[in-house]
C-alpha positions in Angstrom: 117.7 124.2 41.9 118.1 121.0 40.2 119.3 118.8 43.4 116.3 120.6 45.6 113.6 119.5 42.7 115.1 116.0 41.9 115.7 115.6 46.2 112.2 116.7 46.9 110.6 114.6 43.9 112.3 111.6 45.1 111.6 111.9 48.9 108.1 112.2 47.7 106.0 108.9 48.5 104.0 108.5 45.5 105.7 110.8 42.9 104.2 111.6 39.0 105.8 108.2 37.7 107.6 110.5 34.6 108.7 112.6 36.9 110.5 110.0 39.2 112.0 108.7 35.5 113.1 111.4 34.8 114.7 112.7 38.0 116.5 109.2 38.4 117.9 109.0 35.2 121.9 110.5 35.4 121.5 112.1 32.5 118.7 114.1 33.4 120.7 117.7 34.2 122.6 117.7 31.0 119.2 116.9 28.7 117.7 119.9 30.3 120.9 121.8 30.1 120.9 120.8 27.0 117.6 121.8 26.0 117.6 125.5 27.5 120.6 126.2 24.9 118.3 124.8 21.8 115.9 126.8 22.7 117.4 129.5 23.3 118.2 130.1 19.9 114.3 129.2 18.6 113.6 132.0 21.4 115.6 134.6 19.7 114.5 134.2 16.3 110.7 132.8 17.7 111.3 137.0 19.7 112.1 138.1 15.8 108.7 136.6 14.0 106.6 137.7 16.1 106.7 141.3 15.3 104.6 144.0 13.9 104.8 144.6 10.2 106.9 141.5 9.4 107.2 140.8 5.6 106.8 137.6 4.2 110.4 137.9 3.2 111.3 139.0 6.9 109.7 135.9 8.3 111.5 133.7 5.5 115.1 135.2 6.2 114.2 134.7 10.5 113.5 131.0 9.1 116.3 131.1 7.1 118.9 132.1 9.6 117.8 129.3 12.3 118.2 127.0 10.1 121.7 127.6 8.9 122.5 128.0 13.3 120.8 123.9 13.2 122.8 122.9 10.3 125.7 124.1 12.3 125.3 122.9 15.0 124.3 119.9 13.9 127.6 119.3 12.1 129.8 120.4 14.8 127.6 118.4 17.0 127.2 121.4 19.4 126.7 121.0 22.8 127.2 124.0 25.0 130.4 124.1 27.5 128.1 123.6 30.3 127.0 120.0 28.5 130.5 119.4 28.3 131.3 119.7 31.4 128.7 117.2 32.8 129.1 114.9 30.3 133.1 114.9 30.3 132.2 113.8 34.5 129.4 111.1 33.3 131.9 109.7 31.4 134.7 109.9 33.9 132.3 107.8 36.1 131.7 105.0 34.1 129.2 106.2 31.8 130.3 106.0 28.8 127.9 104.1 26.9 124.9 107.0 28.5 127.4 109.4 27.1 127.1 108.1 23.5 123.3 107.4 23.3 123.4 110.9 25.0 125.6 112.0 22.0 122.8 110.1 19.3 120.2 111.6 21.2 121.3 115.3 20.0 121.5 114.0 16.7 118.4 113.4 16.7 116.9 116.2 17.7 118.5 118.2 16.2 117.4 115.6 12.3 113.6 116.8 13.9 114.5 120.9 14.5 115.7 120.6 10.9 113.1 118.2 9.5 109.7 120.5 11.3 111.7 123.9 10.1 112.6 122.1 6.7 107.8 121.6 6.8 107.4 125.1 7.2 109.6 126.4 5.0 109.1 124.7 2.1 105.4 126.9 1.4 107.9 130.0 1.6 110.0 128.7 -1.1 107.4 130.6 -3.8 108.5 133.6 -2.7 112.1 133.3 -2.8 111.4 135.6 -6.2 110.6 138.8 -4.2 114.4 138.0 -1.9 115.3 141.0 -3.8 113.1 143.3 -2.3 114.2 143.5 1.1 117.1 146.1 -0.5 119.3 144.0 1.9 122.4 144.2 -1.2 121.8 146.7 -4.8 119.0 144.2 -6.9 120.3 143.1 -10.0 118.1 143.4 -13.2 117.8 139.8 -13.4 116.2 139.5 -10.2 113.7 141.9 -10.4 113.0 140.6 -13.9 111.9 136.9 -12.6 110.2 139.1 -10.2 107.8 141.2 -13.4 107.3 138.0 -14.8 106.1 135.9 -11.8 103.2 138.1 -10.7 102.3 138.9 -14.2 101.5 134.9 -14.2 104.9 133.8 -16.6 107.1 132.2 -13.3 
């Protein structure tokens, strides 16, 4: 589909400038594939958060999960196999500088996603004392006691 769209927009007399610039960029298809990979990770977690009757702890757990995924992707400079294949082709075509810029952009994207997510996670930290209530493991008395103190106002 991408080659057909590219050919269509570049054949137009006056295509929208943003679209023209996008399709003239040698790496535009690679950016799309990378975004597709990143958004699929978000999509699954968003679906889980949008379920009815989620507790604050379930939402917090979902956000922690996507945060962990993003941290791992960033530290491993993760790119899908499709993206890696397309990048290898561009590098062999002599586009090493652009290749390096793409890799830097990927790191920047992961950093921006993490910053955004952390901004939304910070207010939820005050509810960490209730984590044990999801009963994913047997509760420890210290956790229950901390929760009682929090509810009693002696946090």
